[in-house]
MARLO-779196 format. One record per residue: chain; z, y, x of N, C-alpha, C in turn. Coordinates in nm, 4 decimals, decimal comma, m for minus. Layout:
MARLO-779196
- A Z Y X Z Y X Z Y X;
...
//
This chain:
MARLO-779196
- A 3,6614 m20,1997 1,3172 3,7236 m20,0904 1,2455 3,7210 m20,1164 1,0940;
- A 3,6082 m20,1684 1,0463 3,5985 m20,1933 0,9025 3,6907 m20,3067 0,8586;
- A 3,7081 m20,4080 0,9450 3,8005 m20,5172 0,9113 3,9439 m20,4668 0,9081;
- A 3,9772 m20,3760 0,9989 4,1123 m20,3185 0,9998 4,1360 m20,2393 0,8720;
- A 4,0371 m20,1620 0,8295 4,0506 m20,0870 0,7039 4,0648 m20,1810 0,5844;
- A 3,9928 m20,2916 0,5861 4,0039 m20,3878 0,4760 4,1425 m20,4515 0,4723;
- A 4,1987 m20,4825 0,5887 4,3332 m20,5403 0,5939 4,4358 m20,4385 0,5457;
- A 4,4236 m20,3133 0,5898 4,5158 m20,2089 0,5437 4,5029 m20,1864 0,3937;
- A 4,3813 m20,1883 0,3423 4,3595 m20,1702 0,1987 4,4256 m20,2815 0,1193;
- A 4,4137 m20,4061 0,1668 4,4746 m20,5197 0,0980 4,6265 m20,5115 0,1022;
- A 4,6819 m20,4761 0,2177 4,8274 m20,4641 0,2283 4,8798 m20,3531 0,1381;
- A 4,8085 m20,2422 0,1318 4,8494 m20,1316 0,0452 4,8427 m20,1726 m0,1013;
- A 4,7371 m20,2449 m0,1389 4,7235 m20,2894 m0,2775 4,8370 m20,3839 m0,3155;
- A 4,8730 m20,4754 m0,2274 4,9835 m20,5679 m0,2554 5,1143 m20,4901 m0,2692;
- A 5,1369 m20,3930 m0,1802 5,2578 m20,3112 m0,1885 5,2634 m20,2345 m0,3204;
- A 5,1528 m20,1709 m0,3597 5,1527 m20,0917 m0,4829 5,1716 m20,1800 m0,6061;
- A 5,1115 m20,2974 m0,6078 5,1310 m20,3879 m0,7211 5,2766 m20,4333 m0,7296;
- A 5,3367 m20,4671 m0,6165 5,4772 m20,5067 m0,6156 5,5687 m20,3931 m0,6585;
- A 5,5417 m20,2739 m0,6096 5,6222 m20,1570 m0,6449 5,6127 m20,1272 m0,7945;
- A 5,4913 m20,1316 m0,8490 5,4730 m20,1057 m0,9920 5,5390 m20,2149 m1,0763;
- A 5,5331 m20,3396 m1,0305 5,5961 m20,4493 m1,1052 5,7480 m20,4327 m1,1082;
- A 5,8073 m20,3926 m0,9955 5,9521 m20,3717 m0,9923 5,9912 m20,2594 m1,0877;
- A 5,9172 m20,1512 m1,0879 5,9469 m20,0397 m1,1792 5,9293 m20,0831 m1,3241;
- A 5,8243 m20,1591 m1,3500 5,7969 m20,2020 m1,4868 5,9076 m20,2942 m1,5375;
- A 5,9521 m20,3887 m1,4563 6,0590 m20,4785 m1,4994 6,1928 m20,4057 m1,5109;
- A 6,2123 m20,3030 m1,4309 6,3353 m20,2254 m1,4387 6,3432 m20,1467 m1,5699;
- A 6,2303 m20,1173 m1,6314 6,2305 m20,0372 m1,7535 6,2669 m20,1181 m1,8780;
- A 6,2755 m20,2500 m1,8694 6,3038 m20,3317 m1,9876 6,4484 m20,3246 m2,0332;
- A 6,5413 m20,3009 m1,9429 6,6822 m20,2994 m1,9812 6,7157 m20,1760 m2,0639;
- A 6,7614 m20,1966 m2,1850 6,7973 m20,0849 m2,2729 6,9474 m20,0582 m2,2607;
- A 6,9834 m19,9326 m2,2657 7,1240 m19,8944 m2,2612 7,1605 m19,8323 m2,3945;
- A 7,2910 m19,8284 m2,4215 7,3341 m19,7808 m2,5528 7,3431 m19,6287 m2,5595;
- A 7,3802 m19,5642 m2,4522 7,3971 m19,4185 m2,4554 7,2623 m19,3496 m2,4329;
- A 7,2434 m19,2427 m2,5065 7,1162 m19,1703 m2,4994 7,0978 m19,1017 m2,3643;
- A 7,2056 m19,0467 m2,3076 7,1914 m18,9770 m2,1797 7,1563 m19,0729 m2,0662;
- A 7,2106 m19,1953 m2,0716 7,1747 m19,2943 m1,9701 7,0291 m19,3371 m1,9843;
- A 6,9846 m19,3488 m2,1088 6,8460 m19,3867 m2,1321 6,7511 m19,2773 m2,0837;
- A 6,7834 m19,1513 m2,1069 6,6997 m19,0419 m2,0579 6,6986 m19,0360 m1,9060;
- A 6,8128 m19,0603 m1,8427 6,8189 m19,0607 m1,6971 6,7333 m19,1728 m1,6392;
- A 6,7404 m19,2902 m1,7021 6,6596 m19,4029 m1,6556 6,5106 m19,3740 m1,6743;
- A 6,4747 m19,3144 m1,7862 6,3345 m19,2802 m1,8119 6,2847 m19,1778 m1,7099;
- A 6,3672 m19,0796 m1,6777 6,3284 m18,9784 m1,5790 6,3128 m19,0421 m1,4411;
- A 6,3992 m19,1352 m1,4056 6,3898 m19,2012 m1,2765 6,2628 m19,2860 m1,2676;
- A 6,2308 m19,3575 m1,3721 6,1101 m19,4395 m1,3737 5,9858 m19,3515 m1,3699;
- A 5,9881 m19,2411 m1,4429 5,8756 m19,1485 m1,4402 5,8549 m19,0899 m1,3009;
- A 5,9642 m19,0547 m1,2332 5,9541 m19,0026 m1,0966 5,8969 m19,1082 m1,0023;
- A 5,9424 m19,2322 m1,0151 5,8941 m19,3392 m0,9282 5,7456 m19,3666 m0,9502;
- A 5,7036 m19,3677 m1,0747 5,5615 m19,3895 m1,1031 5,4767 m19,2715 m1,0557;
- A 5,5280 m19,1498 m1,0686 5,4553 m19,0336 m1,0184 5,4404 m19,0401 m0,8668;
- A 5,5439 m19,0871 m0,7986 5,5367 m19,1034 m0,6542 5,4307 m19,2063 m0,6161;
- A 5,4248 m19,3161 m0,6922 5,3262 m19,4205 m0,6640 5,1845 m19,3692 m0,6871;
- A 5,1640 m19,2933 m0,7930 5,0316 m19,2379 m0,8205 4,9923 m19,1381 m0,7116;
- A 5,0859 m19,0538 m0,6701 5,0570 m18,9589 m0,5626 5,0224 m19,0288 m0,4331;
- A 5,0948 m19,1355 m0,4008 5,0660 m19,2123 m0,2805 4,9281 m19,2776 m0,2891;
- A 4,8926 m19,3270 m0,4051 4,7607 m19,3879 m0,4226 4,6498 m19,2844 m0,4059;
- A 4,6696 m19,1638 m0,4578 4,5687 m19,0587 m0,4440 4,5526 m19,0189 m0,2973;
- A 4,6631 m19,0066 m0,2266 4,6568 m18,9735 m0,0836 4,5854 m19,0840 m0,0065;
- A 4,6134 m19,2089 m0,0409 4,5481 m19,3205 0,0270 4,3975 m19,3195 0,0018;
- A 4,3565 m19,2936 m0,1208 4,2134 m19,2887 m0,1525 4,1462 m19,1774 m0,0737;
- A 4,2114 m19,0620 m0,0635 4,1558 m18,9518 0,0150 4,1443 m18,9869 0,1618;
- A 4,2487 m19,0509 0,2175 4,2461 m19,0904 0,3573 4,1359 m19,1925 0,3836;
- A 4,1231 m19,2882 0,2948 4,0204 m19,3906 0,3110 3,8801 m19,3297 0,3003;
- A 3,8632 m19,2325 0,2122 3,7345 m19,1650 0,1994 3,7004 m19,0885 0,3265;
- A 3,7973 m19,0149 0,3811 3,7734 m18,9411 0,5047 3,7418 m19,0356 0,6213;
- A 3,8149 m19,1456 0,6320 3,7858 m19,2421 0,7378 3,6480 m19,3047 0,7209;
- A 3,6087 m19,3327 0,5984 3,4754 m19,3875 0,5734 3,3659 m19,2910 0,6139;
- A 3,3821 m19,1637 0,5801 3,2842 m19,0630 0,6208 3,2805 m19,0513 0,7721;
- A 3,3959 m19,0536 0,8369 3,4017 m19,0407 0,9819 3,3330 m19,1587 1,0499;
- A 3,3603 m19,2816 1,0015 3,2993 m19,4009 1,0602 3,1481 m19,3982 1,0410;
- A 3,1009 m19,3616 0,9228 2,9564 m19,3587 0,8992 2,8896 m19,2482 0,9808;
- A 2,9549 m19,1350 0,9968 2,8983 m19,0265 1,0765 2,8922 m19,0672 1,2237;
- A 2,9963 m19,1343 1,2701 2,9982 m19,1805 1,4084 2,8906 m19,2851 1,4323;
- A 2,8691 m19,3745 1,3374 2,7665 m19,4781 1,3514 2,6267 m19,4158 1,3518;
- A 2,6045 m19,3168 1,2672 2,4721 m19,2535 1,2649 2,4484 m19,1722 1,3919;
- A 2,5532 m19,1136 1,4470 2,5393 m19,0384 1,5711 2,5062 m19,1331 1,6869;
- A 2,5706 m19,2509 1,6909 2,5394 m19,3493 1,7937 2,3957 m19,3979 1,7804;
- A 2,3510 m19,4226 1,6576 2,2142 m19,4684 1,6353 2,1148 m19,3617 1,6790;
- A 2,1471 m19,2344 1,6588 2,0594 m19,1258 1,7016 2,0503 m19,1173 1,8520;
- A 2,1597 m19,1391 1,9239 2,1572 m19,1351 2,0709 2,0761 m19,2508 2,1268;
- A 2,0887 m19,3679 2,0675 2,0135 m19,4835 2,1149 1,8653 m19,4621 2,0904;
- A 1,8296 m19,4083 1,9746 1,6886 m19,3852 1,9431 1,6298 m19,2766 2,0329;
- A 1,7080 m19,1751 2,0677 1,6571 m19,0688 2,1529 1,6439 m19,1160 2,2972;
- A 1,7276 m19,2071 2,3418 1,7234 m19,2544 2,4798 1,6081 m19,3517 2,5042;
- A 1,5681 m19,4260 2,4054 1,4608 m19,5228 2,4226 1,3259 m19,4536 2,4089;
- A 1,2339 m19,4798 2,5006 1,1006 m19,4184 2,4886 1,0232 m19,4825 2,3750;
- A 0,9380 m19,4066 2,3103 0,8585 m19,4658 2,2021 0,7577 m19,5649 2,2581;
- A 0,7342 m19,6678 2,1821 0,6394 m19,7704 2,2238 0,4985 m19,7235 2,1884;
- A 0,4122 m19,7195 2,2861 0,2718 m19,6813 2,2640 0,1841 m19,8028 2,2909;
- A 0,0915 m19,8305 2,2031 0,0092 m19,9485 2,2246 m0,0856 m19,9347 2,3435;
- A m0,1242 m19,8108 2,3799 m0,2208 m19,7938 2,4889 m0,1568 m19,7860 2,6260;
- A m0,0255 m19,7731 2,6374 0,0421 m19,7580 2,7676 0,0976 m19,8904 2,8161;
- A 0,1002 m19,9066 2,9474 0,1568 m20,0292 3,0042 0,2769 m19,9974 3,0876;
//
């Protein structure tokens, strides 16, 4: 499960870096008309806001999955410890 989360995290990071790079390179082209420049700026701002929102949602999802995995692991460890009898030095 942890390896799957690591692979998903890496794929998401590569996607976000590529997406941000495309937006960043798209912002270099200057236009002569002011209204076109404002429209382009608004579009880039919307795209970056979408990327930031997606990153925040991903961080929240990853945090919840991490808590769930750790809680499940501790619950399994508790069941194993409760099922095994304690070792006593005087008993055979």
